[in-house]
The first five atom37 places (N, CA, C, CB, O) and aatype in JSON, in Angstrom:
{
  "aatype": [12, 9, 2, 15, 1, 5, 1, 0, 5, 10, 1, 7, 10, 0, 2, 15, 9, 3, 16, 9, 10, 8, 19, 7, 11, 3, 7, 9, 16, 3, 2, 19, 9, 1, 5, 4, 16, 3, 0, 10, 6, 0, 1, 6, 10, 9, 11, 7, 11, 19, 10, 6, 2, 15, 10, 10, 16, 0, 1, 6, 19, 4, 3, 6, 10, 4, 0, 0, 4, 1, 0, 6, 0, 19, 5, 19, 9, 7, 15, 11, 13, 9, 10, 18, 1, 6, 15, 1, 16, 12, 3, 1, 6, 11, 1, 9, 1, 10, 19, 11],
  "atom_mask": [
    [1, 1, 1, 1, 1],
    [1, 1, 1, 1, 1],
    [1, 1, 1, 1, 1],
    [1, 1, 1, 1, 1],
    [1, 1, 1, 1, 1],
    [1, 1, 1, 1, 1],
    [1, 1, 1, 1, 1],
    [1, 1, 1, 1, 1],
    [1, 1, 1, 1, 1],
    [1, 1, 1, 1, 1],
    [1, 1, 1, 1, 1],
    [1, 1, 1, 0, 1],
    [1, 1, 1, 1, 1],
    [1, 1, 1, 1, 1],
    [1, 1, 1, 1, 1],
    [1, 1, 1, 1, 1],
    [1, 1, 1, 1, 1],
    [1, 1, 1, 1, 1],
    [1, 1, 1, 1, 1],
    [1, 1, 1, 1, 1],
    [1, 1, 1, 1, 1],
    [1, 1, 1, 1, 1],
    [1, 1, 1, 1, 1],
    [1, 1, 1, 0, 1],
    [1, 1, 1, 1, 1],
    [1, 1, 1, 1, 1],
    [1, 1, 1, 0, 1],
    [1, 1, 1, 1, 1],
    [1, 1, 1, 1, 1],
    [1, 1, 1, 1, 1],
    [1, 1, 1, 1, 1],
    [1, 1, 1, 1, 1],
    [1, 1, 1, 1, 1],
    [1, 1, 1, 1, 1],
    [1, 1, 1, 1, 1],
    [1, 1, 1, 1, 1],
    [1, 1, 1, 1, 1],
    [1, 1, 1, 1, 1],
    [1, 1, 1, 1, 1],
    [1, 1, 1, 1, 1],
    [1, 1, 1, 1, 1],
    [1, 1, 1, 1, 1],
    [1, 1, 1, 1, 1],
    [1, 1, 1, 1, 1],
    [1, 1, 1, 1, 1],
    [1, 1, 1, 1, 1],
    [1, 1, 1, 1, 1],
    [1, 1, 1, 0, 1],
    [1, 1, 1, 1, 1],
    [1, 1, 1, 1, 1],
    [1, 1, 1, 1, 1],
    [1, 1, 1, 1, 1],
    [1, 1, 1, 1, 1],
    [1, 1, 1, 1, 1],
    [1, 1, 1, 1, 1],
    [1, 1, 1, 1, 1],
    [1, 1, 1, 1, 1],
    [1, 1, 1, 1, 1],
    [1, 1, 1, 1, 1],
    [1, 1, 1, 1, 1],
    [1, 1, 1, 1, 1],
    [1, 1, 1, 1, 1],
    [1, 1, 1, 1, 1],
    [1, 1, 1, 1, 1],
    [1, 1, 1, 1, 1],
    [1, 1, 1, 1, 1],
    [1, 1, 1, 1, 1],
    [1, 1, 1, 1, 1],
    [1, 1, 1, 1, 1],
    [1, 1, 1, 1, 1],
    [1, 1, 1, 1, 1],
    [1, 1, 1, 1, 1],
    [1, 1, 1, 1, 1],
    [1, 1, 1, 1, 1],
    [1, 1, 1, 1, 1],
    [1, 1, 1, 1, 1],
    [1, 1, 1, 1, 1],
    [1, 1, 1, 0, 1],
    [1, 1, 1, 1, 1],
    [1, 1, 1, 1, 1],
    [1, 1, 1, 1, 1],
    [1, 1, 1, 1, 1],
    [1, 1, 1, 1, 1],
    [1, 1, 1, 1, 1],
    [1, 1, 1, 1, 1],
    [1, 1, 1, 1, 1],
    [1, 1, 1, 1, 1],
    [1, 1, 1, 1, 1],
    [1, 1, 1, 1, 1],
    [1, 1, 1, 1, 1],
    [1, 1, 1, 1, 1],
    [1, 1, 1, 1, 1],
    [1, 1, 1, 1, 1],
    [1, 1, 1, 1, 1],
    [1, 1, 1, 1, 1],
    [1, 1, 1, 1, 1],
    [1, 1, 1, 1, 1],
    [1, 1, 1, 1, 1],
    [1, 1, 1, 1, 1],
    [1, 1, 1, 1, 1]
  ],
  "atom_positions": [
    [[123.5, 292.11, 166.08], [123.98, 290.92, 165.18], [124.79, 290.08, 165.88], [124.73, 291.33, 163.97], [125.78, 290.44, 166.52]],
    [[124.37, 288.86, 165.77], [125.12, 287.74, 166.42], [126.15, 287.13, 165.6], [124.23, 286.69, 166.84], [125.92, 286.93, 164.4]],
    [[127.28, 286.79, 166.14], [128.33, 286.09, 165.28], [128.24, 284.5, 165.43], [129.84, 286.6, 165.72], [127.38, 283.87, 166.05]],
    [[129.21, 284.04, 164.8], [128.96, 282.6, 164.65], [129.36, 281.6, 165.94], [129.77, 282.16, 163.39], [129.04, 280.42, 166.08]],
    [[130.2, 282.5, 166.89], [130.35, 281.62, 168.12], [129.03, 281.8, 168.92], [131.68, 282.04, 169.04], [128.68, 280.88, 169.65]],
    [[128.3, 282.91, 168.83], [127.07, 283.11, 169.61], [125.96, 282.34, 168.97], [126.7, 284.6, 169.73], [124.98, 281.97, 169.62]],
    [[126.1, 282.11, 167.75], [125.08, 281.35, 167.04], [125.12, 279.85, 167.46], [125.3, 281.51, 165.49], [124.11, 279.15, 167.57]],
    [[126.53, 279.38, 167.69], [126.56, 277.99, 168.05], [126.22, 277.9, 169.51], [127.92, 277.35, 167.75], [125.6, 276.93, 169.97]],
    [[126.57, 278.77, 170.13], [126.09, 278.87, 171.56], [124.42, 278.55, 171.78], [126.43, 280.44, 172.08], [123.91, 277.64, 172.44]],
    [[123.77, 279.59, 171.0], [122.4, 279.54, 171.0], [121.89, 278.12, 170.6], [121.87, 280.61, 170.1], [121.03, 277.55, 171.28]],
    [[122.46, 277.53, 169.41], [121.98, 276.37, 168.82], [122.14, 275.24, 169.9], [122.74, 276.07, 167.48], [121.34, 274.31, 169.93]],
    [[123.08, 275.33, 170.7], [123.27, 274.35, 171.79], [122.21, 274.38, 172.93], [0.0, 0.0, 0.0], [121.72, 273.38, 173.45]],
    [[121.9, 275.81, 173.27], [120.98, 276.01, 174.17], [119.47, 275.51, 173.62], [121.08, 277.48, 174.54], [118.58, 275.13, 174.38]],
    [[119.38, 275.57, 172.32], [117.81, 275.39, 171.72], [117.67, 273.94, 171.75], [117.51, 276.0, 170.05], [116.52, 273.54, 171.61]],
    [[118.72, 272.91, 171.93], [118.48, 271.61, 171.79], [117.67, 270.97, 172.97], [119.72, 271.0, 171.61], [117.14, 269.85, 172.92]],
    [[117.64, 271.78, 173.98], [116.81, 271.18, 175.31], [115.37, 271.87, 175.32], [117.66, 271.58, 176.91], [114.52, 271.5, 176.13]],
    [[115.11, 272.87, 174.39], [113.85, 273.54, 174.41], [112.79, 272.82, 173.48], [114.07, 275.0, 173.98], [113.14, 272.15, 172.51]],
    [[111.51, 273.01, 173.82], [110.49, 272.49, 173.12], [109.98, 273.4, 172.06], [109.5, 272.12, 173.99], [110.08, 274.6, 172.28]],
    [[109.45, 272.99, 170.92], [108.83, 273.76, 169.92], [107.71, 274.43, 170.4], [108.49, 273.02, 168.83], [106.84, 273.77, 170.96]],
    [[107.6, 275.59, 170.27], [106.36, 276.45, 170.96], [105.56, 277.15, 169.76], [106.98, 277.75, 172.11], [104.37, 277.43, 169.87]],
    [[106.24, 277.37, 168.7], [105.43, 278.16, 167.63], [105.36, 277.27, 166.34], [106.14, 279.65, 167.28], [106.28, 276.76, 165.7]],
    [[104.25, 277.25, 166.18], [103.63, 276.45, 164.79], [103.1, 277.23, 163.8], [102.48, 275.51, 165.07], [102.23, 278.05, 164.1]],
    [[103.51, 277.1, 162.53], [102.98, 278.0, 161.5], [102.26, 276.91, 160.6], [104.19, 278.95, 160.68], [102.87, 275.87, 160.35]],
    [[101.08, 277.11, 160.14], [100.23, 276.16, 159.53], [99.86, 276.87, 158.12], [0.0, 0.0, 0.0], [100.56, 277.74, 157.6]],
    [[98.67, 276.35, 157.62], [98.34, 276.64, 156.16], [97.94, 278.11, 155.92], [97.16, 275.71, 155.69], [97.99, 278.62, 154.8]],
    [[97.48, 278.88, 157.2], [97.43, 280.2, 157.08], [98.54, 281.06, 157.0], [96.8, 280.57, 157.94], [98.42, 282.26, 156.77]],
    [[99.64, 280.49, 157.19], [101.08, 281.24, 157.12], [101.11, 282.29, 158.28], [0.0, 0.0, 0.0], [100.46, 282.09, 159.31]],
    [[101.83, 283.34, 158.1], [102.22, 284.24, 159.17], [101.19, 285.29, 159.39], [103.53, 284.88, 158.87], [101.23, 286.33, 158.73]],
    [[100.23, 285.05, 160.32], [99.13, 285.92, 160.64], [99.55, 286.85, 161.7], [97.92, 285.14, 161.05], [100.61, 286.69, 162.3]],
    [[98.67, 287.9, 161.98], [99.05, 288.72, 163.09], [99.11, 288.13, 164.46], [98.21, 289.78, 163.13], [99.82, 288.6, 165.35]],
    [[98.28, 287.02, 164.6], [98.46, 286.22, 165.76], [99.7, 285.61, 165.94], [97.58, 285.27, 165.81], [100.35, 285.72, 166.98]],
    [[100.08, 284.9, 164.84], [101.49, 284.37, 164.92], [102.68, 285.33, 165.37], [101.82, 283.87, 163.56], [103.54, 285.02, 166.19]],
    [[102.59, 286.48, 164.74], [103.53, 287.52, 165.05], [103.37, 287.87, 166.46], [103.34, 288.73, 164.18], [104.43, 287.99, 167.07]],
    [[102.33, 288.04, 167.08], [102.18, 288.44, 168.42], [102.58, 287.42, 169.43], [100.85, 288.81, 168.63], [103.2, 287.68, 170.46]],
    [[102.12, 286.06, 169.01], [102.79, 285.01, 169.85], [104.37, 284.88, 169.84], [102.24, 283.71, 169.41], [105.05, 284.58, 170.83]],
    [[104.81, 285.13, 168.68], [106.35, 284.95, 168.57], [106.87, 286.08, 169.44], [106.96, 285.06, 166.97], [107.72, 285.83, 170.29]],
    [[106.38, 287.35, 169.26], [106.93, 288.61, 170.16], [106.82, 288.4, 171.52], [106.2, 289.93, 169.92], [107.75, 288.7, 172.27]],
    [[105.77, 287.9, 171.95], [105.42, 287.55, 173.42], [106.29, 286.42, 173.89], [103.88, 287.12, 173.59], [106.69, 286.43, 175.05]],
    [[106.57, 285.58, 173.16], [107.5, 284.32, 173.41], [108.91, 284.89, 173.51], [107.42, 283.14, 172.16], [109.49, 284.8, 174.59]],
    [[109.49, 285.43, 172.51], [110.68, 286.0, 172.57], [111.02, 287.03, 173.71], [110.84, 286.54, 171.38], [112.14, 287.1, 174.21]],
    [[110.04, 287.78, 174.06], [110.24, 288.65, 175.33], [110.27, 287.89, 176.68], [109.09, 289.69, 175.42], [110.85, 288.38, 177.65]],
    [[109.63, 286.64, 176.73], [109.52, 285.8, 177.92], [110.67, 285.03, 178.05], [108.37, 284.93, 177.92], [111.22, 284.8, 179.12]],
    [[111.08, 284.57, 176.82], [112.19, 283.29, 176.84], [113.46, 283.62, 175.96], [111.48, 281.8, 176.16], [114.47, 282.92, 176.07]],
    [[113.42, 284.62, 175.16], [114.66, 285.05, 174.31], [114.99, 284.16, 173.4], [115.85, 285.29, 175.05], [115.51, 284.66, 172.4]],
    [[114.85, 282.74, 173.38], [115.05, 281.72, 172.47], [113.91, 280.8, 172.35], [116.2, 281.02, 172.8], [113.41, 280.1, 173.23]],
    [[113.55, 280.94, 171.03], [112.23, 280.06, 170.83], [112.56, 279.06, 169.41], [110.68, 281.23, 170.55], [113.35, 279.31, 168.49]],
    [[111.77, 277.98, 169.57], [111.96, 277.1, 168.46], [110.53, 276.99, 167.78], [112.57, 275.65, 168.94], [109.45, 276.99, 168.37]],
    [[110.74, 276.89, 166.5], [109.32, 276.96, 165.69], [109.32, 275.91, 164.57], [0.0, 0.0, 0.0], [110.37, 275.44, 164.14]],
    [[108.17, 275.57, 164.13], [108.01, 274.5, 163.25], [106.94, 274.91, 162.04], [107.52, 273.24, 164.11], [105.9, 275.49, 162.35]],
    [[107.19, 274.65, 160.85], [106.5, 274.88, 159.84], [105.68, 273.57, 159.55], [107.36, 275.36, 158.78], [106.32, 272.56, 159.24]],
    [[104.4, 273.53, 159.63], [103.64, 272.4, 159.42], [103.46, 272.09, 157.89], [102.34, 272.58, 160.12], [103.43, 272.99, 157.05]],
    [[103.34, 270.75, 157.57], [103.37, 270.2, 156.04], [102.28, 270.95, 155.42], [103.1, 268.49, 155.84], [102.53, 271.33, 154.28]],
    [[101.12, 271.26, 155.88], [99.95, 271.96, 155.11], [100.4, 273.38, 154.88], [98.51, 271.96, 155.94], [99.63, 274.04, 154.19]],
    [[101.59, 274.03, 155.36], [101.89, 275.29, 154.96], [102.42, 275.59, 153.61], [102.69, 275.74, 155.8], [103.1, 274.73, 153.05]],
    [[102.14, 276.83, 152.98], [102.47, 276.92, 151.66], [104.12, 277.54, 151.63], [101.29, 277.9, 150.91], [104.8, 277.63, 150.61]],
    [[104.51, 277.88, 152.86], [105.91, 278.52, 153.18], [106.82, 277.61, 153.48], [105.93, 279.46, 154.29], [106.52, 276.56, 154.04]],
    [[108.02, 277.92, 153.14], [109.2, 277.03, 153.67], [109.51, 277.55, 155.0], [110.54, 277.06, 152.75], [109.21, 278.69, 155.34]],
    [[110.2, 276.62, 155.83], [110.85, 277.23, 157.03], [111.77, 278.35, 156.84], [111.57, 276.26, 157.71], [111.75, 279.22, 157.71]],
    [[112.58, 278.48, 155.86], [113.53, 279.72, 155.7], [112.61, 280.94, 155.46], [114.61, 279.55, 154.39], [112.83, 281.97, 156.1]],
    [[111.58, 280.86, 154.56], [110.75, 282.12, 154.44], [109.94, 282.37, 155.73], [109.75, 282.03, 153.2], [109.7, 283.54, 156.03]],
    [[109.52, 281.44, 156.47], [108.74, 281.78, 157.79], [109.73, 282.52, 158.55], [108.2, 280.46, 158.66], [109.44, 283.61, 159.05]],
    [[111.05, 281.93, 158.68], [111.89, 282.49, 159.64], [112.38, 283.91, 159.36], [112.99, 281.63, 159.81], [112.6, 284.75, 160.23]],
    [[112.55, 284.11, 157.87], [112.95, 285.36, 157.42], [111.83, 286.55, 157.84], [113.15, 285.22, 155.84], [112.08, 287.62, 158.4]],
    [[110.63, 286.08, 157.45], [109.62, 287.06, 157.82], [109.4, 287.23, 159.19], [108.42, 286.76, 157.26], [109.2, 288.39, 159.54]],
    [[109.39, 286.23, 160.16], [109.33, 286.41, 161.42], [110.43, 287.41, 162.11], [109.37, 285.15, 161.91], [110.16, 288.27, 162.94]],
    [[111.6, 287.15, 161.65], [112.75, 288.0, 161.77], [112.5, 289.44, 161.75], [113.65, 287.71, 160.75], [112.66, 290.2, 162.71]],
    [[112.06, 289.76, 160.55], [111.73, 291.16, 160.12], [110.69, 291.58, 160.87], [111.4, 291.33, 158.71], [110.77, 292.76, 161.23]],
    [[109.5, 290.85, 161.3], [108.27, 291.38, 161.94], [108.7, 291.5, 163.41], [106.93, 290.41, 161.72], [108.27, 292.47, 164.03]],
    [[109.43, 290.69, 163.98], [109.64, 290.69, 165.47], [111.04, 291.28, 165.92], [109.5, 289.21, 166.0], [111.39, 291.37, 167.09]],
    [[111.76, 291.66, 164.89], [113.19, 292.3, 165.12], [113.93, 291.14, 165.81], [113.2, 293.76, 166.12], [114.56, 291.43, 166.83]],
    [[113.95, 290.06, 165.46], [114.79, 289.01, 165.93], [115.98, 288.45, 164.98], [113.9, 287.93, 166.25], [116.11, 288.83, 163.82]],
    [[116.77, 287.56, 165.57], [117.97, 286.99, 164.78], [117.53, 285.56, 164.39], [119.42, 286.97, 165.68], [116.89, 284.86, 165.17]],
    [[117.84, 285.19, 163.34], [117.62, 283.92, 162.84], [118.91, 283.07, 163.38], [117.46, 283.96, 161.21], [120.03, 283.36, 162.97]],
    [[118.73, 282.09, 164.25], [119.81, 281.22, 164.81], [120.04, 279.96, 163.69], [119.31, 280.63, 166.41], [121.15, 279.73, 163.2]],
    [[118.97, 279.27, 163.42], [119.27, 278.19, 162.66], [117.92, 277.77, 161.84], [119.85, 277.05, 163.6], [116.83, 277.97, 162.38]],
    [[117.97, 277.26, 160.65], [116.89, 276.6, 160.01], [117.33, 275.21, 159.47], [116.34, 277.49, 158.9], [118.34, 275.0, 158.78]],
    [[116.33, 274.23, 159.92], [116.77, 272.93, 159.46], [115.57, 272.12, 159.28], [117.76, 272.25, 160.43], [114.84, 271.81, 160.22]],
    [[115.33, 271.71, 157.89], [114.06, 271.13, 157.48], [112.85, 271.95, 157.7], [0.0, 0.0, 0.0], [112.61, 272.97, 157.05]],
    [[112.09, 271.48, 158.64], [110.87, 272.49, 158.88], [110.89, 273.04, 160.15], [109.49, 271.85, 158.73], [109.84, 273.43, 160.67]],
    [[112.05, 273.13, 160.75], [112.17, 273.72, 162.07], [113.21, 275.01, 162.2], [112.61, 272.57, 163.03], [114.26, 274.98, 161.55]],
    [[112.93, 275.98, 162.94], [113.7, 277.17, 162.93], [113.73, 277.62, 164.26], [113.19, 278.21, 162.01], [112.8, 277.45, 165.05]],
    [[114.98, 278.3, 164.57], [115.35, 278.78, 165.9], [115.35, 280.29, 165.67], [116.79, 278.19, 166.47], [115.88, 280.75, 164.66]],
    [[114.72, 281.17, 166.68], [114.84, 282.59, 166.66], [115.48, 283.13, 167.99], [113.45, 283.2, 166.43], [115.22, 282.5, 169.02]],
    [[116.19, 284.09, 168.07], [116.66, 284.73, 169.18], [116.5, 286.26, 169.26], [117.99, 284.39, 169.3], [116.85, 286.91, 168.28]],
    [[116.0, 286.88, 170.33], [115.92, 288.23, 170.5], [116.26, 288.56, 171.96], [114.57, 288.71, 170.1], [115.73, 287.81, 172.79]],
    [[116.99, 289.48, 172.4], [117.26, 289.77, 173.76], [116.13, 290.56, 174.16], [118.6, 290.46, 174.01], [115.66, 291.5, 173.51]],
    [[115.65, 290.05, 175.47], [114.56, 290.55, 176.16], [114.86, 291.76, 176.81], [114.08, 289.66, 177.06], [115.96, 291.91, 177.34]],
    [[113.93, 292.71, 176.83], [114.17, 294.01, 177.52], [113.4, 294.09, 178.89], [113.73, 295.22, 176.57], [113.6, 294.94, 179.76]],
    [[112.55, 293.13, 178.93], [111.66, 293.2, 180.34], [112.12, 292.08, 181.38], [109.96, 292.94, 180.01], [111.76, 292.07, 182.56]],
    [[112.91, 291.21, 180.83], [113.39, 290.1, 181.71], [114.5, 290.41, 182.65], [113.83, 288.99, 180.88], [115.28, 291.28, 182.26]],
    [[114.7, 289.94, 183.67], [115.7, 290.29, 184.86], [117.07, 290.03, 184.37], [115.45, 289.39, 186.23], [117.34, 288.89, 183.99]],
    [[117.86, 290.88, 184.34], [119.3, 290.8, 183.96], [119.92, 289.34, 184.23], [120.12, 291.9, 184.81], [120.49, 288.71, 183.33]],
    [[119.76, 288.87, 185.54], [120.31, 287.62, 185.85], [119.58, 286.4, 185.07], [120.22, 287.45, 187.38], [120.16, 285.31, 185.06]],
    [[118.51, 286.52, 184.5], [117.97, 285.34, 183.85], [118.15, 285.45, 182.26], [116.43, 285.2, 184.25], [117.75, 284.58, 181.49]],
    [[118.69, 286.42, 181.94], [119.01, 286.51, 180.58], [120.06, 285.5, 179.98], [119.47, 287.84, 180.36], [120.84, 284.86, 180.7]],
    [[120.01, 285.41, 178.72], [121.06, 284.5, 178.08], [122.32, 285.39, 177.94], [120.56, 283.88, 176.57], [122.32, 286.45, 177.32]],
    [[123.42, 284.86, 178.58], [124.81, 285.73, 178.29], [125.38, 285.15, 177.28], [125.9, 285.83, 179.43], [125.8, 284.01, 177.46]],
    [[125.54, 285.73, 176.04], [126.12, 285.52, 174.95], [127.64, 285.73, 174.99], [125.5, 286.28, 174.06], [128.11, 286.76, 175.48]],
    [[128.45, 284.7, 174.46], [129.97, 284.72, 174.49], [130.37, 285.96, 173.58], [130.64, 283.25, 173.9], [129.63, 286.39, 172.7]],
    [[131.42, 286.41, 173.84], [131.96, 287.74, 173.02], [132.57, 287.23, 171.81], [133.11, 288.7, 173.84], [133.07, 288.0, 170.99]]
  ]
}
């Protein structure tokens, strides 16, 4: 569980990353969950967007992906969301170091 200081740190880091996960009219499929899991393992911090033709809100998508991928919700604003999960395969030196 991340605290508010860590959440603020991750929001700052997310400013410079591109949106890599898009959820459209099909909603959250197995493919989206797999893509999310792979991206979290490779990057730890990802930004996603819910497209206008989706029937789900960004909050709903964020909550469902957090549960499916065992990730932490960092932020949800408008149609965008940010997820974080510590990687188990990434080198220790490359991992995000969270403040205490």
